[in-house]
NUFIBA-875603 format. One record per residue: x, z, y of N, C-alpha, C in turn. Coordinates in steps of 0.2 Angstrom, whole numbers, padded with zeros to 4 digits, always signed. Layout:
N
XZYXZYXZY...
REM end
This chain:
455
+0110-0070-0120+0112-0065-0113+0111-0057-0118+0119-0056-0116+0118-0049-0121+0114-0041-0115+0111-0036-0122+0108-0031-0121+0112-0028-0114+0115-0027-0115+0119-0022-0110+0119-0029-0104+0118-0036-0100+0118-0037-0096+0109-0039-0095+0105-0036-0098+0098-0038-0097+0098-0031-0096+0098-0024-0098+0099-0018-0092+0100-0019-0088+0105-0020-0086+0109-0019-0078+0104-0024-0073+0101-0031-0076+0099-0034-0072+0091-0031-0072+0090-0025-0077+0085-0023-0080+0076-0026-0080+0079-0031-0086+0074-0036-0087+0070-0031-0095+0074-0027-0098+0072-0023-0103+0066-0017-0100+0066-0018-0094+0063-0012-0092+0056-0016-0088+0054-0022-0088+0047-0025-0087+0042-0023-0092+0038-0021-0092+0034-0021-0097+0034-0024-0100+0028-0023-0109+0029-0028-0114+0021-0030-0115+0016-0023-0111+0007-0024-0112+0006-0022-0104+0002-0025-0105-0002-0020-0099-0007-0016-0100-0010-0010-0099-0015-0008-0098-0021-0009-0094-0025-0006-0101-0032-0006-0099-0036+0002-0097-0039+0003-0093-0043+0009-0089-0048+0009-0094-0051+0003-0097-0059+0003-0098-0058+0008-0106-0051+0008-0110-0051+0013-0116-0050+0019-0115-0048+0024-0109-0050+0029-0107-0056+0032-0102-0059+0027-0102-0067+0030-0097-0071+0035-0099-0073+0039-0097-0077+0044-0102-0084+0038-0102-0085+0035-0099-0091+0032-0099-0088+0024-0100-0094+0018-0099-0091+0012-0098-0093+0010-0093-0091+0003-0090-0093+0001-0083-0102-0003-0085-0104-0004-0080-0110-0006-0081-0111-0014-0085-0113-0018-0089-0110-0025-0088-0113-0030-0083-0109-0033-0086-0111-0040-0082-0118-0044-0084-0121-0044-0078-0129-0053-0078-0127-0058-0077-0131-0062-0083-0132-0066-0079-0137-0067-0074-0137-0071-0068-0142-0072-0063-0149-0074-0063-0148-0077-0070-0155-0081-0070-0161-0076-0074-0158-0071-0082-0163-0068-0082-0160-0062-0080-0155-0057-0079-0154-0051-0080-0152-0048-0084-0149-0053-0091-0149-0050-0097-0140-0051-0096-0134-0045-0101-0130-0043-0101-0126-0053-0102-0123-0053-0100-0117-0062-0102-0116-0060-0106-0114-0065-0112-0109-0068-0118-0100-0072-0115-0095-0070-0116-0093-0071-0115-0094-0084-0116-0097-0084-0118-0099-0093-0118-0101-0095-0110-0105-0089-0108-0109-0089-0102-0102-0090-0096-0096-0088-0097-0093-0089-0091-0087-0093-0097-0086-0098-0099-0082-0102-0101-0082-0107-0098-0088-0108-0092-0088-0116-0089-0080-0113-0082-0078-0108-0081-0077-0106-0074-0068-0103-0077-0065-0101-0084-0063-0095-0086-0059-0099-0091-0052-0099-0096-0051-0101-0102-0055-0093-0104-0053-0095-0112-0056-0092-0115-0051-0083-0116-0048-0086-0116-0042-0080-0117-0038-0074-0110-0044-0078-0104-0043-0070-0099-0051-0067-0100-0059-0070-0102-0062-0069-0107-0063-0064-0108-0060-0064-0114-0059-0056-0119-0055-0053-0114-0049-0055-0110-0047-0051-0107-0051-0043-0106-0055-0048-0103-0063-0046-0094-0067-0042-0099-0068-0043-0106-0073-0037-0107-0070-0034-0115-0060-0034-0115-0059-0030-0121-0056-0024-0118-0059-0020-0121-0056-0011-0126-0052-0008-0128-0047-0012-0128-0043-0010-0131-0037-0007-0124-0033-0003-0127-0030+0003-0122-0024-0001-0122-0021-0009-0123-0013-0013-0124-0015-0020-0123-0013-0024-0120-0016-0029-0120-0007-0030-0122-0004-0037-0126+0001-0040-0123+0004-0043-0119+0011-0046-0115+0009-0048-0110+0013-0055-0115+0011-0059-0112+0013-0065-0116+0021-0069-0116+0026-0068-0121+0035-0069-0118+0034-0075-0111+0031-0079-0109+0031-0086-0105+0031-0081-0100+0026-0076-0099+0023-0074-0094+0030-0069-0091+0031-0066-0095+0035-0061-0094+0045-0066-0091+0046-0072-0094+0051-0076-0092+0049-0076-0088+0044-0078-0084+0044-0078-0076+0042-0073-0071+0041-0064-0073+0043-0060-0069+0049-0059-0070+0052-0061-0074+0058-0057-0074+0065-0059-0067+0061-0064-0063+0064-0067-0058+0064-0062-0049+0055-0058-0050+0056-0050-0049+0057-0044-0049+0053-0044-0054+0052-0038-0059+0059-0036-0063+0059-0029-0064+0054-0025-0063+0055-0024-0054+0050-0022-0051+0050-0019-0041+0053-0015-0042+0054-0015-0034+0057-0009-0035+0056-0002-0032+0057+0005-0032+0055+0009-0028+0057+0014-0025+0056+0012-0019+0060+0020-0012+0057+0026-0013+0064+0026-0011+0061+0035-0007+0062+0035+0001+0056+0037+0002+0055+0034+0012+0056+0037+0015+0066+0042+0015+0069+0047+0019+0069+0049+0024+0070+0040+0029+0069+0039+0037+0064+0039+0036+0057+0038+0033+0051+0040+0035+0048+0046+0036+0051+0052+0034+0051+0058+0026+0054+0061+0039+0062+0059+0037+0059+0061+0044+0059+0061+0050+0058+0053+0053+0052+0051+0056+0045+0059+0060+0044+0058+0055+0038+0061+0056+0039+0069+0054+0046+0070+0051+0045+0081+0051+0043+0085+0046+0043+0079+0040+0036+0082+0034+0040+0086+0031+0040+0090+0026+0042+0091+0022+0041+0087+0014+0035+0083+0016+0032+0079+0011+0037+0075+0008+0037+0069+0001+0041+0064-0003+0037+0062-0004+0039+0056+0000+0036+0051+0003+0039+0044-0002+0036+0040-0008+0040+0036-0012+0034+0031-0010+0035+0023-0011+0034+0019-0012+0035+0011-0020+0034+0008-0022+0032+0004-0026+0033-0003-0020+0037-0007-0019+0038-0010-0014+0038-0018-0019+0032-0023-0018+0029-0028-0021+0030-0033-0017+0034-0033-0010+0036-0038-0007+0039-0043-0009+0045-0040-0014+0051-0045-0019+0052-0049-0018+0042-0053-0023+0041-0059-0026+0040-0063-0022+0041-0069-0027+0041-0075-0023+0042-0075-0017+0031-0073-0017+0027-0077-0011+0025-0072-0006+0028-0064-0010+0029-0057-0004+0025-0051-0005+0019-0055-0012+0014-0051-0013+0016-0047-0021+0009-0042-0021+0008-0042-0028+0005-0046-0031+0000-0052-0028-0004-0057-0030+0000-0059-0039+0005-0061-0039+0008-0067-0043+0009-0062-0049+0009-0057-0048+0006-0051-0053+0001-0053-0060-0004-0059-0057-0008-0059-0060-0011-0067-0062-0007-0070-0056-0008-0078-0053-0004-0081-0059+0004-0080-0060+0006-0080-0066+0003-0085-0072+0000-0075-0074-0004-0074-0086-0009-0081-0080-0013-0082-0077-0019-0086-0076-0015-0091-0078-0012-0092-0074-0009-0100-0074-0009-0103-0081-0003-0099-0083+0000-0099-0091-0007-0101-0094-0012-0092-0093-0018-0095-0099-0023-0103-0100-0026-0104-0093-0024-0110-0093-0021-0115-0095-0016-0120-0094-0013-0122-0097-0011-0123-0104-0011-0118-0106-0015-0115-0114-0019-0118-0114-0024-0120-0112-0032-0118-0114-0034-0128-0113-0027-0129-0108-0029-0138-0108-0032-0138-0101-0032-0136-0096-0033-0134-0088-0029-0137-0085-0033-0144-0083-0029-0147-0077-0030-0146-0068-0032-0142-0067-0031-0140-0062-0037-0135-0058-0035-0130-0055-0037-0124-0053-0040-0122-0047-0046-0120-0044-0050-0121-0039-0049-0112-0036-0050-0112-0032-0046-0103-0028-0053-0103-0023-0049-0100-0020-0054-0094-0014-0045-0088-0011-0043-0090-0004-0040-0085-0002-0042-0081+0006-0039-0077+0005-0040-0072+0013-0033-0075+0016-0030-0071+0017-0023-0071+0021-0019-0074+0017-0020-0077+0011-0017-0084+0010-0010-0081+0004-0011-0072+0002-0008-0071-0003-0011-0071-0010-0015-0074-0010-0017-0075-0017-0016-0082-0019-0021-0085-0012-0017-0092-0012-0011-0096-0013-0005-0094-0009+0000-0094-0010+0003-0094-0018+0001-0087-0018+0003-0087-0027+0001-0089-0032-0004-0093-0035-0009-0095-0039-0005-0103-0039-0005-0106-0030+0002-0112-0030+0007-0112-0034+0011-0107-0032+0017-0104-0036+0016-0106-0042+0014-0099-0047+0012-0101-0051+0010-0105-0057+0005-0111-0053+0002-0115-0058+0010-0124-0056+0012-0121-0051+0019-0126-0052+0025-0125-0056+0022-0118-0059+0026-0116-0067+0023-0121-0075+0017-0120-0071+0013-0124-0078+0012-0131-0076+0011-0135-0070+0013-0142-0073+0005-0144-0071+0000-0139-0066-0006-0137-0063-0009-0141-0057-0012-0142-0054-0017-0144-0048-0020-0137-0047-0017-0136-0039-0023-0132-0040-0028-0136-0029-0032-0132-0027-0037-0134-0024-0039-0125-0021-0036-0124-0012-0038-0116-0009-0041-0118-0005-0047-0116-0006-0052-0114+0000-0050-0109+0004-0048-0107+0010-0044-0103+0013-0049-0099+0016-0052-0095+0019-0056-0092+0024-0054-0096+0029-0058-0098+0035-0058-0100+0041-0055-0099+0047-0051-0089+0049-0051-0089+0053-0045-0086+0050-0042-0083+0046-0036-0083+0041-0031-0091+0043-0037-0096+0041-0032-0104+0038-0032-0103+0048-0032-0102+0054-0031-0103+0059-0024-0097+0062-0026-0091+0059-0023-0086+0059-0015-0086+0057-0015-0089+0052-0008-0088+0047-0007-0093+0045-0004-0097+0050-0003-0107+0047+0003-0107+0042+0006-0101+0041+0012-0101+0039+0012-0099+0031+0007-0097+0030+0003-0092+0026+0001-0103+0019-0003-0105+0022-0005-0110+0022+0003-0116+0021+0007-0117+0022+0011-0120+0025+0014-0119+0016+0014-0112+0014+0018-0109+0010+0015-0111+0003+0008-0111+0003+0004-0115-0002+0007-0122-0002+0006-0128+0003+0008-0134+0003+0012-0136+0000+0019-0132+0002+0026-0131-0001+0026-0129-0008+0023-0127-0013+0021-0127-0018+0015-0131-0023+0012-0135-0017+0011-0142-0025+0003-0139-0021+0000-0136-0018-0007-0134-0017-0012-0140-0011-0018-0138-0012-0020-0144-0008-0027-0136-0005-0025-0134+0004-0026-0131+0007-0033-0134+0010-0041-0131+0009-0046-0132+0013-0049-0127+0017-0049-0126+0026-0052-0119+0029-0058-0119+0026-0063-0115+0026-0068-0113+0020-0072-0110+0028-0078-0110+0029-0084-0118+0025-0080-0123+0027-0080-0127+0022-0081-0131+0022-0085-0137+0023-0085-0146+0024-0089-0150+0021-0089-0154+0016-0084-0150+0013-0084-0152+0001-0088-0153-0004-0092-0147-0001-0096-0143-0004-0105-0142-0003-0109-0141-0004-0114-0139-0005-0116-0131+0001-0114-0128-0006-0112-0121+0000-0108-0122+0006-0104-0124+0008-0101-0123+0014-0107-0128+0018-0110-0135+0016-0110-0139+0021-0118-0136+0023-0121-0131+0018-0127-0125+0022-0124-0119+0025-0119-0119+0025-0116-0113+0030-0116-0114+0037-0114-0122+0037-0111-0127+0043-0119-0127+0047-0121-0128+0043-0127-0132+0046-0132-0125+0050-0129-0121+0047-0134-0114+0047-0130-0109+0052-0122-0111+0056-0118-0108+0060-0108-0113+0057-0113-0115+0062-0106-0121+0065-0100-0119+0065-0099-0112+0071-0093-0111+0070-0091-0105+0066-0096-0105+0061-0093-0098+0055-0087-0096+0054-0084-0091+0055-0079-0090+0052-0075-0088+0047-0081-0089+0043-0079-0088+0035-0078-0084+0033-0079-0080+0026-0080-0076+0020-0075-0076+0015-0072-0071+0012-0070-0072+0005-0078-0074+0003-0082-0071+0004-0090-0075-0003-0089-0080-0001-0090-0085+0006-0092-0091+0007-0088-0092+0002-0080-0094+0004-0075-0098+0001-0075-0097-0010-0078-0093-0012-0078-0090-0016-0081-0094-0021-0088-0095-0018-0092-0099-0017-0091-0105-0017-0086-0112-0016-0085-0118-0012-0082-0116-0019-0077-0112-0019-0069-0115-0027-0075-0114-0034-0080-0109-0034-0082-0109-0040-0087-0116-0042-0089-0119-0036-0094-0125-0037-0091-0130-0039-0086-0132-0035-0080-0134-0036-0079-0137-0043-0077-0131-0045-0073-0129-0053-0080-0131-0056-0084-0130-0058-0092-0132-0061-0095-0134-0063-0092-0141-0057-0092-0149-0058-0086-0152-0061-0081-0150-0064-0076-0155-0067-0075-0151-0074-0075-0155-0079-0071-0150-0084-0066-0151-0087-0061-0153-0083-0056-0151-0083-0052-0148-0078-0059-0144-0074-0055-0137-0068-0059-0132-0070-0056-0126-0069-0058-0119-0072-0056-0115-0065-0058-0111-0065-0057-0106-0057-0054-0100-0057-0050-0097-0052-0046-0090-0053-0049-0087-0050-0047-0079-0050-0049-0076-0042-0043-0074-0043-0042-0069-0037-0035-0065-0036-0036-0057-0038-0042-0055-0038-0044-0047-0037-0052-0048-0040-0053-0041-0041-0060-0038-0043-0061-0037-0049-0060-0044-0055-0064-0046-0060-0056-0039-0064-0061-0037-0069-0057-0032-0076-0049-0038-0077-0049-0041-0079-0044-0045-0081-0037-0045-0073-0042-0046-0068-0035-0044-0064-0032-0042-0062-0035-0035-0063-0033-0028-0062-0030-0026-0069-0032-0028-0073-0027-0026-0078-0019-0028-0079-0018-0035-0075-0016-0040-0077-0008-0034-0070-0009-0032-0065-0005-0028-0060-0006-0023-0062-0006-0021-0067-0004-0014-0069+0003-0011-0073+0005-0019-0074+0015-0019-0073+0017-0014-0068+0012-0013-0059+0016-0010-0055+0018-0002-0054+0010+0000-0060+0010+0008-0063+0015+0011-0066+0014+0004-0073+0019+0007-0078+0025+0008-0074+0028+0005-0074+0033+0002-0068+0036+0007-0064+0031+0009-0061+0030+0017-0056+0031+0021-0057+0028+0025-0066+0030+0029-0066+0037+0031-0073+0039+0024-0076+0047+0025-0078+0050+0026-0070+0049+0023-0067+0055+0023-0062+0054+0031-0058+0047+0035-0057+0048+0039-0054+0052+0046-0057+0049+0044-0065+0054+0049-0068+0061+0049-0068+0063+0042-0069+0072+0043-0065+0071+0045-0062+0067+0046-0054+0069+0047-0048+0068+0055-0047+0064+0061-0053+0064+0066-0057+0060+0068-0054+0056+0064-0051+0047+0065-0048+0043+0066-0050+0037+0066-0048+0027+0066-0051+0024+0069-0046+0021+0060-0043+0015+0059-0038+0011+0064-0037+0012+0070-0030+0002+0072-0032-0002+0068-0029+0001+0063-0024-0004+0058-0023-0003+0052-0024-0009+0045-0024-0008+0042-0027-0012+0036-0021-0008+0032-0016-0012+0029-0009-0013+0021-0011-0016+0017-0011-0015+0009-0011-0022+0008-0005-0021+0002-0004-0026-0002+0000-0030-0006-0001-0036-0006-0002-0043-0010-0006-0048-0013-0001-0048-0020-0003-0051-0024-0004-0056-0028-0007-0053-0032-0011-0056-0030-0018-0053-0026-0027-0047-0022-0022-0045-0017-0028-0038-0019-0032-0037-0025-0031-0031-0025-0037-0024-0023-0037-0022-0020-0030-0015-0021-0031-0016-0010-0032-0024-0009-0028-0026-0001-0029-0023+0001-0036-0029-0003-0041-0027-0003-0048-0020-0003-0052-0017-0008-0049-0012-0009-0053-0007-0003-0051-0008+0000-0045-0004+0008-0044-0006+0012-0051-0014+0012-0048-0018+0019-0049-0020+0020-0056-0021+0014-0061-0022+0017-0066-0021+0019-0070-0016+0017-0071-0010+0020-0077-0011+0027-0077-0011+0029-0069-0010+0038-0068-0017+0039-0069-0024+0035-0068-0030+0039-0069-0033+0038-0075-0028+0033-0079-0029+0035-0088-0026+0042-0088-0020+0044-0089-0015+0047-0088-0020+0053-0090-0022+0053-0081-0027+0060-0082-0031+0061-0085-0034+0055-0085-0041+0057-0093-0036+0059-0100-0031+0057-0102-0030+0057-0108-0025+0064-0109-0020+0066-0101-0018+0073-0102-0021+0077-0099-0027+0079-0096-0029+0085-0093-0025+0083-0084-0023+0080-0081-0017+0081-0076-0020+0078-0071-0020+0081-0064-0025+0078-0060-0023+0075-0054-0017+0070-0054-0016+0066-0049-0022+0064-0043-0022+0065-0035-0025+0063-0033-0026+0057-0032-0029+0050-0031-0030+0043-0029-0034+0045-0022-0031+0041-0018-0034+0037-0010-0035+0029-0012-0041+0026-0010-0042+0022-0009-0041+0021-0001-0041+0017+0002-0041+0018+0009-0043+0007+0016-0050+0006+0015-0051+0000+0017-0052-0001+0024-0053-0005+0027-0054-0007+0032-0061-0003+0037-0058-0001+0042-0067+0002+0043-0074-0005+0047-0071-0009+0049-0074-0015+0049-0080-0022+0043-0074-0016+0037-0076-0019+0031-0076-0013+0027-0082-0008+0027-0081-0001+0021-0085-0002+0015-0083-0006+0012-0084-0005+0004-0085+0001+0002-0081+0004-0001-0083+0010-0003-0085+0016+0003-0084+0015+0007-0085+0022+0011-0093+0021+0013-0098+0014+0016-0102+0016+0017-0107+0011+0011-0103+0007+0005-0105+0003+0006-0112+0004-0002-0118+0001-0005-0121+0001-0008-0118+0001-0015-0119+0003-0020-0115+0004-0027-0120+0001-0029-0121-0005-0030-0127-0010-0036-0125-0015-0038-0131-0016-0043-0130-0026-0044-0130-0029-0036-0124-0034-0038-0124-0041-0033-0120-0045-0035-0122-0053-0029-0118-0057-0032-0109-0056-0031-0105-0059-0031-0099-0060-0031-0098-0065-0025-0103-0069-0024-0099-0074-0017-0107-0075-0014-0107-0078-0010-0113-0079-0003-0115-0083-0007-0119-0091-0010-0121-0094-0013-0123-0092-0018-0122-0084-0021-0127-0083-0027-0126-0088-0031-0119-0090-0035-0120-0095-0041-0114-0087-0044-0112-0083-0045-0109-0080-0049-0113-0074-0052-0111-0074-0057-0114-0067-0063-0115-0062-0056-0119-0058-0061-0121-0052-0054-0116-0047-0060-0112-0042-0054-0107-0035-0054-0112-0029-0053-0110-0023-0056-0111-0019-0051-0104-0014-0046-0108-0014-0044-0101-0012-0039-0101-0012-0030-0097-0009-0026-0098-0006-0021-0099-0013-0018-0104-0012-0012-0106-0018-0009-0110-0019-0001-0107-0021+0002-0110-0022+0007-0114-0028+0010-0117-0033+0004-0123-0037+0003-0118-0044+0003-0119-0048-0003-0115-0056-0001-0116-0057+0006-0122-0058+0007-0121-0062+0014-0118-0059+0019-0116-0051+0019-0111-0049+0024-0105-0052+0028-0103-0052+0034-0097-0057+0034-0092-0051+0038-0089-0051+0033-0085-0047+0041-0083-0047+0046-0080-0045+0052-0076-0046+0056-0071-0048+0055-0066-0051+0060-0060-0057+0059-0056-0051+0058-0051-0046+0058-0049-0042+0055-0040-0046+0053-0034-0045+0057-0029-0048+0054-0026-0046+0047-0031-0042+0043-0033-0039+0037-0036-0045+0034-0034-0052+0033-0039-0055+0028-0038-0052+0022-0034-0052+0018-0038-0050+0011-0041-0043+0011-0040-0040+0015-0047-0033+0014-0054-0036+0017-0055-0043+0017-0063-0043+0020-0064-0046+0017-0068-0045+0010-0072-0045+0007-0080-0041+0007-0084-0041+0004-0090-0040+0005-0094-0032+0001-0087-0032-0008-0087-0032-0010-0080-0027-0016-0080-0023-0020-0075-0019-0021-0078-0020-0030-0072-0022-0035-0070-0023-0041-0074-0016-0044-0078-0020-0050-0083-0016-0052-0080-0009-0057-0074-0009-0058-0072-0004-0061-0068-0001-0057-0065-0002-0051-0064+0003-0045-0068+0007-0044-0076+0002-0043-0079+0005-0038-0086+0010-0044-0084+0008-0051-0084+0015-0057-0082+0020-0056-0075+0019-0056-0071+0027-0057-0070+0030-0051-0076+0028-0042-0076+0031-0038-0083+0032-0037-0087+0029-0043-0092+0034-0044-0093+0040-0049-0090+0040-0054-0085+0046-0058-0082+0052-0054-0079+0049-0048-0076+0054-0044-0068+0055-0047-0066+0049-0047-0060+0050-0051-0054+0046-0047-0057+0044-0040-0054+0042-0034-0056+0045-0029-0056+0044-0022-0056+0045-0017-0055+0041-0013-0058+0040-0007-0058+0033-0001-0061+0034+0004-0057+0031+0010-0058+0033+0017-0056+0025+0021-0058+0026+0026-0056+0019+0029-0052+0021+0036-0050+0018+0039-0046+0016+0048-0047+0012+0051-0047+0011+0056-0046+0007+0062-0043+0000+0061-0041-0005+0064-0034-0009+0064-0028-0008+0069-0033-0004+0075-0026-0002+0075-0020+0004+0074-0023+0009+0071-0020+0015+0070-0017+0011+0063-0020+0007+0062-0016+0004+0058-0008+0002+0056-0011-0005+0064-0004-0007+0063+0002-0004+0068-0001+0002+0071+0004+0008+0074+0008+0009+0068+0004+0010+0063+0006+0014+0054+0012+0010+0053+0012+0005+0054+0016+0001+0052+0022-0003+0055+0020-0004+0061+0026-0002+0068+0030+0006+0063+0028+0010+0065+0031+0017+0062+0037+0018+0056+0033+0014+0051+0037+0014+0047+0041+0007+0044+0038+0001+0047+0048-0004+0049+0052-0003+0054+0050+0004+0060+0059+0009+0063+0062+0012+0057+0055+0012+0054+0059+0019+0051+0062+0016+0045+0059+0012+0040+0061+0008+0033+0064+0005+0035+0064+0000+0039+0067-0008+0038+0060-0015+0037+0056-0013+0034+0052-0018+0033+0044-0019+0035+0042-0022+0036+0036-0025+0043+0029-0025+0034+0027-0021+0035+0023-0023+0030+0016-0027+0030+0013-0030+0027+0009-0036+0027+0003-0029+0029-0003-0034+0036-0009-0030+0039-0009-0025+0035-0010-0029+0028-0016-0026+0023-0014-0021+0019-0009-0019+0018-0001-0016+0018-0003-0008+0023-0002-0011+0027-0004-0004+0031-0010+0001+0033-0013-0002+0031-0018+0001+0028-0016+0006+0022-0011+0006+0019-0010+0013+0012-0004+0018+0016-0001+0014+0021+0005+0015+0026+0002+0022+0029-0006+0018+0035-0007+0023+0038-0010+0029+0032-0013+0029+0026-0017+0034+0023-0007+0038+0021-0005+0036+0018+0001+0041+0017+0008+0044+0023+0005+0041+0028+0009+0043+0035+0001+0051+0035-0002+0050+0038-0009+0056+0037-0007+0061+0033-0007+0060+0025-0006+0065+0020+0002+0068+0022+0005+0065+0025+0013+0069+0025+0013+0070+0031+0009+0071+0035+0008+0075+0041+0002+0082+0040-0001+0082+0037-0006+0085+0034+0002+0091+0027+0004+0088+0025+0007+0096+0022+0014+0096+0031+0015+0092+0035+0018+0095+0039+0015+0101+0043+0008+0101+0043+0005+0104+0044+0001+0112+0042+0003+0109+0036+0002+0114+0028+0009+0118+0029+0014+0115+0028+0022+0119+0024+0018+0115+0020+0016+0112+0014+0016+0111+0007+0022+0107+0006+0023+0103+0000+0029+0099+0001+0029+0093-0009+0021+0091-0006+0018+0087-0011+0024+0079-0013+0022+0078-0013+0025+0070-0018+0022+0066-0015+0021+0063-0010+0016+0056-0010+0018+0047-0015+0014+0043-0016+0018+0037-0018+0012+0031-0018+0014+0027-0010+0011+0023-0012+0014+0016-0013+0007+0012-0013+0012+0003-0015+0013+0000-0009+0016-0005-0005+0018-0007+0000+0015-0015-0004+0012-0016-0004+0009-0020-0006+0009-0029-0007+0014-0029+0001+0016-0035+0004+0021-0035+0010+0025-0041+0010+0029-0038+0016+0024-0042+0022+0026-0040+0028+0021-0044+0037+0026-0050+0037+0029-0054+0037+0033-0059+0038+0030-0067+0039+0024-0065+0038+0019-0073+0037+0016-0069+0045+0016-0063+0046+0009-0062+0051+0014-0059+0056+0017-0062+0060+0020-0059+0063+0015-0059+0071+0010-0065+0070+0006-0063+0076+0000-0059+0076+0001-0056+0071-0001-0051+0072+0000-0046+0072+0007-0045+0073+0009-0039+0076+0013-0041+0085+0011-0049+0084+0011-0047+0093+0008-0048+0096+0002-0050+0093-0006-0047+0096-0006-0041+0097-0002-0034+0094-0005-0031+0095+0000-0027+0100+0009-0029+0099+0012-0028+0105+0007-0032+0113+0007-0035+0114+0002-0039+0118-0004-0035+0121-0007-0030+0117-0014-0028+0119-0019-0030+0119-0019-0034+0114-0023-0043+0111-0028-0040+0105-0023-0034+0101-0028-0035+0096-0030-0027+0097-0037-0026+0094-0045-0024+0094-0047-0021+0089-0051-0013+0090-0053-0012+0082-0061-0017+0080-0058-0021+0076-0069-0021+0078-0070-0016+0073-0077-0016+0078-0083-0012+0075-0087-0014+0069-0091-0008+0062-0091-0011+0058-0097-0014+0060-0102-0019+0059-0108-0021+0062-0115-0017+0056-0118-0012+0057-0123-0010+0052-0128-0014+0051-0133-0018+0057-0135-0021+0058-0136-0027+0054-0125-0030+0053-0129-0037+0048-0129-0036+0039-0123-0028+0041-0123-0022+0036-0129-0022+0029-0136-0019+0035-0142-0020+0033-0145-0024+0030-0144-0030+0035-0149-0034+0033-0147-0039+0027-0137-0036+0026-0137-0040+0020-0138-0036+0012-0140-0029+0012-0141-0026+0006-0149-0027+0008-0151-0027+0011-0160-0029+0010-0161-0035+0005-0157-0039+0005-0158-0045+0000-0154-0045-0004-0151-0038-0008-0149-0035-0014-0153-0036-0017-0151-0041-0024-0155-0046-0033-0158-0041-0033-0166-0040-0037-0170-0034-0038-0169-0035-0048-0165-0033-0047-0160-0030-0054-0165-0022-0057-0165-0024-0063-0170-0018-0068-0164-0014-0071-0164-0008-0071-0156-0002-0072-0158-0003-0079-0151-0007-0082-0149-0007-0087-0147-0002-0090
REM end
């Protein structure tokens, strides 16, 4: 293919490296600890779960990590992802603000998740893995790892949070179309799932429970590894192609964002857009604001405790220092299933602790209303998770309307909502409600935080 054709297709504009924020942080994040010894873990401790290439990325302090050519070959199907100016939304709001959004819904699975699913499948294939186990909330991650695995000839078992399994049958069907096996969690297939069901047969499930099941199944077979769609450093690393592309596209648009906004559950799409900008802030002394938006019913950043905790309910994972509601906390069954996680990425938690980002929480109804407003103006129906970022962007634009300031807002529209139309139907029928944050359940879960001596 000629260079001119590649340019027209945008292939030469796909980043050749991922960006690692750790290289630019003023202080490093806290170490990951072994749950038995309380000491920092080494690569060998993670080897039963992940291929070594991903483990080395997890602990890397290099600023740039090369993207393998086979991964970029798959990325070419949808990258670079488009960046749009939301002119009709600006007009509808009557705001002097300029609103841009990076649209990740153009991927084959309709979200940003393939950005990390593809490299994870690639590195597992290179390491000789035959089978991957994982969890999924709303299904964006499960369908993405299923899509990526079929590219590299891997089997996939997905443990899907039960409430989402029931709410989102089309996501489940998409995983099965790509060849994955989808299991509602908690299930009777694992010891951890059976224990949850024995205590609560009607459990709606949680990402923490589903992680326990996937980790347990991966640890039990030598040919199987575990894959995670958010939270961990290597996952956030892979997502930074979003922000790198956005920087170049914003420059082409002769615009510079004053505010970056992303929804936050585990932290991957927020980090993907924001981390390159945070790194530039640190290196060049710029002051671009970054706002993480989460659900009021699962307010990890705004109400959680910054402490060492398990990433799963059954306490099978290493201990990481993160903003947490307690690993036993089961969030209310909101439709934004991808945001129903008790913990936040350790790296996102760390940058919040350093004061490099802000956080706010919204109720379910106001987010869906924002999604409808956006769809009427821009023609794209946002995923329930993405409506949180839309709500944040609209609120910032309305503040500009009140003050007369002409700020530039950039947010990540992390996925479309065309598999989530039942949620919109429920919203229009008045069946959707704001799910209150269960303070008592959070307090009980936080009371069980592991006793870790400060490192």
